[in-house]
Structure formats: structure tokens, C-alpha cells
C-alpha positions, 0 to 999 in steps of 0.5 A: 834698723840695720844695714851696710853703709852706702853713698847718699846724696851728700846734701847734708855733708856739704853743710858739715853734717856727714851722714851714714846712709843704709837701705832699709826694708819699708816694713822695718822703717819708721815714718819719715821724720827726724829722730833721736837715737843711738847708732852701733858702729864698727866695734860696738861703739854707740854714739848719738845721732839724729835720723831721717827716713827718706822715701825715694818714690822714683825708685821705691827705695827706702833709706835711713840717713844718720848723722852721728854726733862726735864721730869722724871716720869712713863708715862706707861698707860697714854695717851699722845698727840704728836704735830709735829713742824718740821722734823729734819732728817731721821732715819739712822740705825744701828749706828756703836756703842752705843756711836755713837747712844748716840752722835746722840741722843745728837745732835738731842736734841740740835737741838730740843731745838733750834727749840722749843725756836725760 
């Protein structure tokens, strides 16, 4: 998947997990879920990430949302490519609390690191 980074809802960002969101063609999208993969950023730098594909039914839009591990910077307006390596889990929302959501994201990141370091 490839696209230009757009502004998202900032839900995960508020918990310390900023994401890069891109619009994707539904035909190119993976089923909704959390994935381990790589993201090509700016000058070809690749970094580990988890990816959740979000289907927004009201607008019939599809977005891919990637949290880049060990990356900080402003990607708005940049083109990124997301390469999927492995599926981790289904998206199960809503969480009962922000802390439960944060704990789930921490576990996802740990699993992504284990997968990408094989």
C-alpha cells in the first residue's frame, strides 16, 4: 500500500502512539486487523510498525494507520509505502478504557518487534 500521509483522528497519538494515516483503495487493502510490517519513509528509511486497516462505513473510505517504531518526525504530506509481513490479530473495539487500549498497543508493539527481529 502506498499513499500520502493525512491527518487522522489522533486517538492513538493521545496515548503516545502517533500514527501515519493514508487513504487506500479497498481493492489494495488488507482485512481489518493489526499487522507487523515495514514502512518506507521519506528517503527510503524502513522501520518496524504495526498497521490497522480502518474501514469507515459512513464515508465508504478506507484508511491504513501505521505506528512507526523508533521514529519521530512530521510525515504529513509525505508519501509512504506499507509492506505487510504478518497478521497479529483482529481489531477488537471498543476497549473498556484508555488504559486497556494503551496496554493492547504496547503488547502489539512487542509482538511486532519479535516478528521483525526473526
